[in-house]
FIKOLZA-1660 file (N, C-alpha, C; in steps of 0.1 Angstrom, whole numbers, plus 5000, padded with zeros to 4 digits):
% residues 174
   i   px   py   pz ch aa at
   1 4586 0992 8499  A  M  N
   1 4582 0983 8488  A  M CA
   1 4568 0978 8490  A  M  C
   2 4561 0978 8479  A  K  N
   2 4546 0976 8480  A  K CA
   2 4542 0961 8481  A  K  C
   3 4551 0952 8477  A  D  N
   3 4548 0938 8478  A  D CA
   3 4560 0929 8480  A  D  C
   4 4558 0916 8483  A  I  N
   4 4569 0907 8486  A  I CA
   4 4578 0904 8474  A  I  C
   5 4572 0904 8462  A  S  N
   5 4580 0901 8450  A  S CA
   5 4591 0912 8448  A  S  C
   6 4589 0924 8452  A  L  N
   6 4599 0935 8451  A  L CA
   6 4610 0932 8462  A  L  C
   7 4606 0927 8474  A  H  N
   7 4616 0924 8484  A  H CA
   7 4625 0912 8478  A  H  C
   8 4618 0902 8472  A  I  N
   8 4626 0891 8466  A  I CA
   8 4635 0896 8455  A  I  C
   9 4631 0905 8447  A  L  N
   9 4639 0911 8437  A  L CA
   9 4651 0917 8443  A  L  C
  10 4649 0925 8453  A  D  N
  10 4660 0932 8460  A  D CA
  10 4670 0922 8466  A  D  C
  11 4665 0912 8473  A  L  N
  11 4674 0902 8479  A  L CA
  11 4681 0894 8468  A  L  C
  12 4675 0892 8457  A  S  N
  12 4682 0885 8446  A  S CA
  12 4693 0893 8440  A  S  C
  13 4690 0906 8439  A  I  N
  13 4701 0915 8433  A  I CA
  13 4712 0916 8443  A  I  C
  14 4709 0916 8456  A  N  N
  14 4720 0915 8466  A  N CA
  14 4729 0903 8464  A  N  C
  15 4722 0892 8462  A  S  N
  15 4729 0879 8459  A  S CA
  15 4738 0881 8447  A  S  C
  16 4733 0887 8436  A  L  N
  16 4741 0888 8424  A  L CA
  16 4753 0898 8426  A  L  C
  17 4751 0908 8434  A  K  N
  17 4762 0917 8437  A  K CA
  17 4773 0910 8446  A  K  C
  18 4769 0900 8453  A  A  N
  18 4778 0892 8461  A  A CA
  18 4785 0880 8452  A  A  C
  19 4782 0881 8439  A  G  N
  19 4789 0871 8430  A  G CA
  19 4782 0858 8429  A  G  C
  20 4769 0857 8433  A  A  N
  20 4762 0844 8432  A  A CA
  20 4760 0840 8418  A  A  C
  21 4760 0827 8415  A  T  N
  21 4757 0821 8402  A  T CA
  21 4745 0812 8403  A  T  C
  22 4740 0810 8415  A  D  N
  22 4729 0802 8418  A  D CA
  22 4720 0808 8429  A  D  C
  23 4708 0812 8426  A  V  N
  23 4699 0818 8435  A  V CA
  23 4687 0810 8437  A  V  C
  24 4684 0805 8449  A  F  N
  24 4672 0797 8452  A  F CA
  24 4662 0805 8459  A  F  C
  25 4650 0806 8454  A  I  N
  25 4639 0814 8461  A  I CA
  25 4628 0804 8464  A  I  C
  26 4623 0804 8477  A  S  N
  26 4613 0796 8481  A  S CA
  26 4602 0805 8487  A  S  C
  27 4589 0802 8483  A  I  N
  27 4578 0809 8489  A  I CA
  27 4568 0798 8494  A  I  C
  28 4565 0799 8507  A  Q  N
  28 4558 0789 8514  A  Q CA
  28 4546 0795 8521  A  Q  C
  29 4535 0788 8520  A  E  N
  29 4523 0792 8528  A  E CA
  29 4518 0779 8535  A  E  C
  30 4515 0781 8548  A  N  N
  30 4509 0771 8556  A  N CA
  30 4496 0777 8562  A  N  C
  31 4485 0774 8557  A  T  N
  31 4473 0780 8562  A  T CA
  31 4469 0775 8576  A  T  C
  32 4472 0762 8579  A  A  N
  32 4468 0756 8592  A  A CA
  32 4476 0763 8603  A  A  C
  33 4489 0766 8600  A  D  N
  33 4497 0773 8610  A  D CA
  33 4498 0788 8609  A  D  C
  34 4491 0794 8599  A  D  N
  34 4491 0808 8596  A  D CA
  34 4505 0813 8594  A  D  C
  35 4512 0806 8585  A  I  N
  35 4526 0810 8582  A  I CA
  35 4528 0813 8567  A  I  C
  36 4535 0824 8565  A  F  N
  36 4539 0828 8551  A  F CA
  36 4554 0830 8552  A  F  C
  37 4562 0822 8544  A  K  N
  37 4577 0823 8545  A  K CA
  37 4583 0824 8532  A  K  C
  38 4593 0833 8531  A  I  N
  38 4601 0834 8519  A  I CA
  38 4616 0831 8523  A  I  C
  39 4623 0825 8514  A  V  N
  39 4637 0822 8516  A  V CA
  39 4644 0825 8503  A  V  C
  40 4655 0832 8505  A  V  N
  40 4664 0835 8493  A  V CA
  40 4678 0830 8497  A  V  C
  41 4683 0821 8490  A  K  N
  41 4696 0814 8493  A  K CA
  41 4705 0815 8481  A  K  C
  42 4717 0819 8483  A  D  N
  42 4727 0820 8472  A  D CA
  42 4740 0814 8475  A  D  C
  43 4748 0813 8465  A  N  N
  43 4762 0808 8466  A  N CA
  43 4772 0819 8464  A  N  C
  44 4768 0831 8469  A  G  N
  44 4777 0843 8467  A  G CA
  44 4789 0842 8478  A  G  C
  45 4795 0854 8479  A  R  N
  45 4807 0854 8488  A  R CA
  45 4804 0853 8503  A  R  C
  46 4792 0855 8507  A  G  N
  46 4788 0854 8521  A  G CA
  46 4791 0867 8528  A  G  C
  47 4786 0867 8541  A  M  N
  47 4787 0879 8549  A  M CA
  47 4792 0875 8563  A  M  C
  48 4800 0884 8569  A  S  N
  48 4804 0882 8583  A  S CA
  48 4792 0886 8592  A  S  C
  49 4793 0882 8604  A  S  N
  49 4782 0885 8614  A  S CA
  49 4781 0900 8616  A  S  C
  50 4792 0907 8615  A  E  N
  50 4792 0922 8615  A  E CA
  50 4785 0928 8603  A  E  C
  51 4787 0922 8592  A  D  N
  51 4780 0927 8579  A  D CA
  51 4765 0925 8581  A  D  C
  52 4761 0913 8586  A  I  N
  52 4747 0910 8588  A  I CA
  52 4741 0921 8597  A  I  C
  53 4747 0924 8608  A  K  N
  53 4742 0934 8618  A  K CA
  53 4741 0947 8611  A  K  C
  54 4751 0951 8603  A  E  N
  54 4751 0964 8596  A  E CA
  54 4740 0965 8586  A  E  C
  55 4738 0954 8578  A  A  N
  55 4728 0953 8568  A  A CA
  55 4714 0955 8574  A  A  C
  56 4711 0949 8585  A  K  N
  56 4698 0951 8592  A  K CA
  56 4696 0964 8598  A  K  C
  57 4707 0971 8601  A  A  N
  57 4706 0984 8609  A  A CA
  57 4705 0996 8600  A  A  C
  58 4709 0995 8587  A  H  N
  58 4709 1007 8579  A  H CA
  58 4695 1012 8576  A  H  C
  59 4695 1026 8576  A  S  N
  59 4682 1032 8572  A  S CA
  59 4684 1041 8560  A  S  C
  60 4696 1042 8555  A  C  N
  60 4699 1049 8543  A  C CA
  60 4711 1043 8536  A  C  C
  61 4713 1046 8523  A  V  N
  61 4724 1040 8516  A  V CA
  61 4737 1047 8520  A  V  C
  62 4747 1039 8522  A  K  N
  62 4761 1044 8526  A  K CA
  62 4770 1038 8515  A  K  C
  63 4777 1047 8508  A  N  N
  63 4787 1042 8498  A  N CA
  63 4798 1034 8504  A  N  C
  64 4803 1037 8515  A  K  N
  64 4814 1030 8521  A  K CA
  64 4811 1015 8524  A  K  C
  65 4799 1012 8529  A  S  N
  65 4796 0999 8533  A  S CA
  65 4789 0991 8522  A  S  C
  66 4783 0998 8512  A  N  N
  66 4775 0992 8501  A  N CA
  66 4762 0986 8506  A  N  C
  67 4758 0989 8518  A  F  N
  67 4745 0984 8523  A  F CA
  67 4735 0995 8520  A  F  C
  68 4723 0990 8516  A  G  N
  68 4712 0999 8513  A  G CA
  68 4701 0998 8522  A  G  C
  69 4689 1001 8518  A  I  N
  69 4677 1001 8527  A  I CA
  69 4669 0988 8525  A  I  C
  70 4672 0979 8516  A  G  N
  70 4664 0968 8513  A  G CA
  70 4662 0959 8525  A  G  C
  71 4672 0955 8532  A  I  N
  71 4671 0946 8543  A  I CA
  71 4663 0953 8554  A  I  C
  72 4666 0965 8558  A  P  N
  72 4658 0972 8568  A  P CA
  72 4643 0973 8564  A  P  C
  73 4640 0975 8551  A  L  N
  73 4626 0976 8547  A  L CA
  73 4619 0963 8548  A  L  C
  74 4626 0952 8545  A  L  N
  74 4621 0939 8546  A  L CA
  74 4619 0935 8561  A  L  C
  75 4628 0939 8569  A  L  N
  75 4627 0937 8584  A  L CA
  75 4615 0944 8589  A  L  C
  76 4612 0956 8585  A  K  N
  76 4600 0963 8590  A  K CA
  76 4588 0957 8585  A  K  C
  77 4587 0952 8572  A  A  N
  77 4575 0945 8567  A  A CA
  77 4573 0933 8575  A  A  C
  78 4583 0925 8578  A  V  N
  78 4581 0913 8585  A  V CA
  78 4576 0915 8599  A  V  C
  79 4582 0925 8606  A  Q  N
  79 4578 0929 8619  A  Q CA
  79 4564 0934 8620  A  Q  C
  80 4560 0941 8610  A  D  N
  80 4546 0946 8609  A  D CA
  80 4536 0935 8608  A  D  C
  81 4540 0923 8603  A  A  N
  81 4531 0911 8601  A  A CA
  81 4535 0901 8612  A  A  C
  82 4540 0906 8623  A  E  N
  82 4543 0897 8635  A  E CA
  82 4552 0886 8631  A  E  C
  83 4563 0889 8624  A  G  N
  83 4572 0878 8619  A  G CA
  83 4586 0881 8624  A  G  C
  84 4595 0873 8618  A  R  N
  84 4609 0874 8621  A  R CA
  84 4617 0873 8608  A  R  C
  85 4629 0879 8609  A  L  N
  85 4638 0878 8597  A  L CA
  85 4651 0873 8602  A  L  C
  86 4656 0862 8596  A  E  N
  86 4669 0856 8599  A  E CA
  86 4678 0856 8587  A  E  C
  87 4691 0860 8590  A  I  N
  87 4701 0860 8579  A  I CA
  87 4712 0851 8584  A  I  C
  88 4715 0841 8577  A  S  N
  88 4727 0832 8580  A  S CA
  88 4736 0832 8568  A  S  C
  89 4749 0831 8571  A  S  N
  89 4759 0833 8560  A  S CA
  89 4772 0826 8564  A  S  C
  90 4779 0821 8554  A  E  N
  90 4793 0817 8556  A  E CA
  90 4801 0823 8545  A  E  C
  91 4812 0829 8549  A  I  N
  91 4821 0835 8539  A  I CA
  91 4826 0824 8529  A  I  C
  92 4825 0828 8516  A  S  N
  92 4829 0819 8505  A  S CA
  92 4819 0808 8502  A  S  C
  93 4808 0807 8510  A  I  N
  93 4798 0797 8508  A  I CA
  93 4785 0803 8503  A  I  C
  94 4780 0813 8509  A  G  N
  94 4768 0820 8505  A  G CA
  94 4759 0825 8517  A  G  C
  95 4748 0830 8514  A  T  N
  95 4739 0836 8524  A  T CA
  95 4725 0831 8522  A  T  C
  96 4718 0830 8533  A  T  N
  96 4704 0826 8533  A  T CA
  96 4696 0836 8541  A  T  C
  97 4686 0842 8535  A  V  N
  97 4677 0851 8541  A  V CA
  97 4663 0845 8542  A  V  C
  98 4658 0844 8555  A  E  N
  98 4645 0838 8557  A  E CA
  98 4636 0848 8564  A  E  C
  99 4625 0850 8558  A  A  N
  99 4615 0859 8564  A  A CA
  99 4602 0851 8566  A  A  C
 100 4598 0851 8579  A  V  N
 100 4586 0844 8583  A  V CA
 100 4576 0854 8589  A  V  C
 101 4563 0853 8585  A  M  N
 101 4553 0862 8590  A  M CA
 101 4540 0855 8591  A  M  C
 102 4530 0861 8597  A  K  N
 102 4517 0856 8598  A  K CA
 102 4510 0857 8584  A  K  C
 103 4505 0846 8579  A  L  N
 103 4499 0846 8566  A  L CA
 103 4486 0855 8566  A  L  C
 104 4478 0854 8576  A  G  N
 104 4466 0861 8576  A  G CA
 104 4466 0875 8582  A  G  C
 105 4478 0879 8586  A  H  N
 105 4479 0893 8592  A  H CA
 105 4475 0904 8582  A  H  C
 106 4468 0913 8587  A  A  N
 106 4463 0924 8578  A  A CA
 106 4475 0932 8573  A  A  C
 107 4486 0933 8580  A  A  N
 107 4497 0941 8575  A  A CA
 107 4507 0933 8566  A  A  C
 108 4504 0920 8564  A  R  N
 108 4513 0913 8555  A  R CA
 108 4511 0917 8541  A  R  C
 109 4522 0921 8534  A  K  N
 109 4521 0926 8520  A  K CA
 109 4517 0914 8511  A  K  C
 110 4510 0917 8500  A  P  N
 110 4507 0906 8490  A  P CA
 110 4520 0902 8483  A  P  C
 111 4519 0890 8477  A  L  N
 111 4530 0884 8470  A  L CA
 111 4534 0893 8459  A  L  C
 112 4525 0898 8451  A  G  N
 112 4529 0907 8440  A  G CA
 112 4532 0899 8427  A  G  C
 113 4539 0905 8418  A  D  N
 113 4541 0900 8404  A  D CA
 113 4554 0892 8404  A  D  C
 114 4553 0880 8409  A  M  N
 114 4565 0871 8408  A  M CA
 114 4570 0868 8394  A  M  C
 115 4560 0868 8385  A  G  N
 115 4564 0865 8371  A  G CA
 115 4573 0876 8366  A  G  C
 116 4570 0889 8368  A  A  N
 116 4578 0900 8364  A  A CA
 116 4592 0899 8371  A  A  C
 117 4592 0896 8384  A  T  N
 117 4604 0895 8391  A  T CA
 117 4613 0884 8385  A  T  C
 118 4608 0872 8382  A  M  N
 118 4616 0862 8377  A  M CA
 118 4620 0865 8363  A  M  C
 119 4611 0870 8354  A  A  N
 119 4615 0873 8341  A  A CA
 119 4626 0884 8340  A  A  C
 120 4625 0893 8349  A  T  N
 120 4635 0904 8349  A  T CA
 120 4649 0898 8353  A  T  C
 121 4649 0890 8364  A  L  N
 121 4661 0884 8368  A  L CA
 121 4668 0876 8357  A  L  C
 122 4660 0867 8351  A  I  N
 122 4665 0858 8341  A  I CA
 122 4669 0866 8328  A  I  C
 123 4662 0876 8324  A  A  N
 123 4666 0884 8313  A  A CA
 123 4679 0892 8315  A  A  C
 124 4680 0897 8327  A  C  N
 124 4691 0906 8330  A  C CA
 124 4704 0898 8334  A  C  C
 125 4702 0886 8339  A  Y  N
 125 4713 0878 8344  A  Y CA
 125 4713 0864 8338  A  Y  C
 126 4715 0863 8325  A  P  N
 126 4713 0850 8318  A  P CA
 126 4723 0839 8322  A  P  C
 127 4734 0843 8328  A  D  N
 127 4744 0833 8332  A  D CA
 127 4742 0828 8346  A  D  C
 128 4731 0833 8353  A  V  N
 128 4729 0828 8366  A  V CA
 128 4717 0819 8366  A  V  C
 129 4718 0808 8375  A  R  N
 129 4707 0799 8376  A  R CA
 129 4698 0804 8387  A  R  C
 130 4685 0806 8384  A  F  N
 130 4675 0810 8393  A  F CA
 130 4665 0798 8395  A  F  C
 131 4663 0794 8408  A  R  N
 131 4654 0783 8411  A  R CA
 131 4643 0789 8420  A  R  C
 132 4631 0786 8416  A  L  N
 132 4619 0791 8424  A  L CA
 132 4611 0779 8428  A  L  C
 133 4607 0779 8441  A  S  N
 133 4598 0769 8446  A  S CA
 133 4587 0775 8454  A  S  C
 134 4575 0770 8450  A  F  N
 134 4562 0774 8457  A  F CA
 134 4558 0762 8465  A  F  C
 135 4554 0764 8477  A  L  N
 135 4548 0753 8485  A  L CA
 135 4536 0759 8493  A  L  C
 136 4525 0753 8490  A  K  N
 136 4513 0758 8497  A  K CA
 136 4506 0745 8503  A  K  C
 137 4506 0744 8516  A  N  N
 137 4500 0732 8522  A  N CA
 137 4506 0720 8516  A  N  C
 138 4498 0712 8508  A  N  N
 138 4503 0700 8502  A  N CA
 138 4506 0702 8487  A  N  C
 139 4505 0714 8482  A  Q  N
 139 4507 0716 8467  A  Q CA
 139 4521 0722 8466  A  Q  C
 140 4528 0718 8455  A  S  N
 140 4541 0724 8453  A  S CA
 140 4543 0726 8438  A  S  C
 141 4552 0735 8435  A  F  N
 141 4556 0738 8421  A  F CA
 141 4571 0743 8422  A  F  C
 142 4579 0739 8412  A  S  N
 142 4592 0744 8412  A  S CA
 142 4596 0748 8397  A  S  C
 143 4605 0757 8396  A  F  N
 143 4609 0763 8383  A  F CA
 143 4624 0764 8384  A  F  C
 144 4631 0761 8373  A  N  N
 144 4646 0762 8372  A  N CA
 144 4648 0770 8359  A  N  C
 145 4655 0781 8360  A  S  N
 145 4658 0789 8348  A  S CA
 145 4666 0782 8338  A  S  C
 146 4675 0772 8342  A  D  N
 146 4683 0765 8332  A  D CA
 146 4674 0757 8322  A  D  C
 147 4663 0752 8327  A  E  N
 147 4653 0745 8319  A  E CA
 147 4647 0754 8309  A  E  C
 148 4643 0766 8314  A  F  N
 148 4637 0776 8305  A  F CA
 148 4647 0781 8294  A  F  C
 149 4659 0783 8298  A  K  N
 149 4669 0788 8289  A  K CA
 149 4672 0777 8278  A  K  C
 150 4672 0764 8282  A  A  N
 150 4675 0753 8273  A  A CA
 150 4664 0752 8263  A  A  C
 151 4651 0755 8267  A  E  N
 151 4640 0752 8258  A  E CA
 151 4636 0765 8250  A  E  C
 152 4640 0776 8254  A  K  N
 152 4635 0789 8247  A  K CA
 152 4647 0796 8240  A  K  C
 153 4643 0806 8232  A  T  N
 153 4652 0814 8225  A  T CA
 153 4655 0827 8233  A  T  C
 154 4649 0829 8244  A  S  N
 154 4650 0841 8252  A  S CA
 154 4645 0853 8245  A  S  C
 155 4635 0852 8237  A  S  N
 155 4629 0863 8230  A  S CA
 155 4620 0870 8240  A  S  C
 156 4615 0882 8236  A  Q  N
 156 4606 0890 8244  A  Q CA
 156 4593 0882 8246  A  Q  C
 157 4589 0875 8236  A  S  N
 157 4577 0867 8237  A  S CA
 157 4579 0855 8247  A  S  C
 158 4591 0850 8247  A  D  N
 158 4593 0839 8257  A  D CA
 158 4592 0844 8271  A  D  C
 159 4598 0856 8274  A  F  N
 159 4597 0862 8287  A  F CA
 159 4583 0866 8291  A  F  C
 160 4575 0870 8281  A  K  N
 160 4561 0873 8284  A  K CA
 160 4554 0860 8288  A  K  C
 161 4556 0849 8281  A  H  N
 161 4550 0837 8285  A  H CA
 161 4555 0832 8299  A  H  C
 162 4568 0833 8301  A  L  N
 162 4573 0830 8314  A  L CA
 162 4566 0837 8326  A  L  C
 163 4565 0850 8324  A  K  N
 163 4559 0859 8334  A  K CA
 163 4544 0854 8336  A  K  C
 164 4537 0851 8325  A  Q  N
 164 4523 0847 8327  A  Q CA
 164 4522 0833 8334  A  Q  C
 165 4531 0824 8330  A  Y  N
 165 4532 0811 8336  A  Y CA
 165 4534 0811 8351  A  Y  C
 166 4544 0819 8355  A  I  N
 166 4547 0820 8369  A  I CA
 166 4536 0827 8377  A  I  C
 167 4530 0837 8371  A  N  N
 167 4519 0844 8378  A  N CA
 167 4507 0835 8379  A  N  C
 168 4504 0827 8369  A  E  N
 168 4493 0817 8371  A  E CA
 168 4495 0808 8382  A  E  C
 169 4507 0803 8383  A  L  N
 169 4511 0794 8395  A  L CA
 169 4511 0801 8408  A  L  C
 170 4516 0813 8408  A  A  N
 170 4516 0821 8420  A  A CA
 170 4502 0826 8424  A  A  C
 171 4493 0827 8415  A  G  N
 171 4480 0831 8418  A  G CA
 171 4473 0822 8427  A  G  C
 172 4476 0810 8428  A  S  N
 172 4470 0800 8437  A  S CA
 172 4476 0802 8451  A  S  C
 173 4485 0811 8453  A  F  N
 173 4491 0814 8466  A  F CA
 173 4486 0826 8472  A  F  C
 174 4476 0833 8466  A  E  N
 174 4471 0845 8472  A  E CA
 174 4456 0844 8474  A  E  C
% end
């Protein structure tokens, strides 16, 4: 995957496949500590410790286990940027994936098109609540798809504006 937004899209789709109705995405930058962190947390069915190990280890799609290559690709991207990947989960409660890497590392992928990622998720999964939080040093921004859905008609124009809005805010993070 060429950027972080595609990893976030992949993790979010994993959450949805696990039955999540609430997906929280956090993107954090701390320039003083040289940290770039993403967190995707859901209320899906959760994973066992064996499932977590298997998800990290796969290098190809296996129909039997339903694990693909998304987590191993994220793990590689994180390791390339001198980071770590942690997955914590409770059965029937949900899963949290946290990727931390060096902000200034040359191998760290760019954030990418978070506006397109969020607009795609909201358009394709209208019954799911998506929450997005940006935190950069002392600046913060948050977005809740429930508020967007309550205010908008969900037309193509609305999603275009949503994409632009999120990308403008995310632009201050690169």
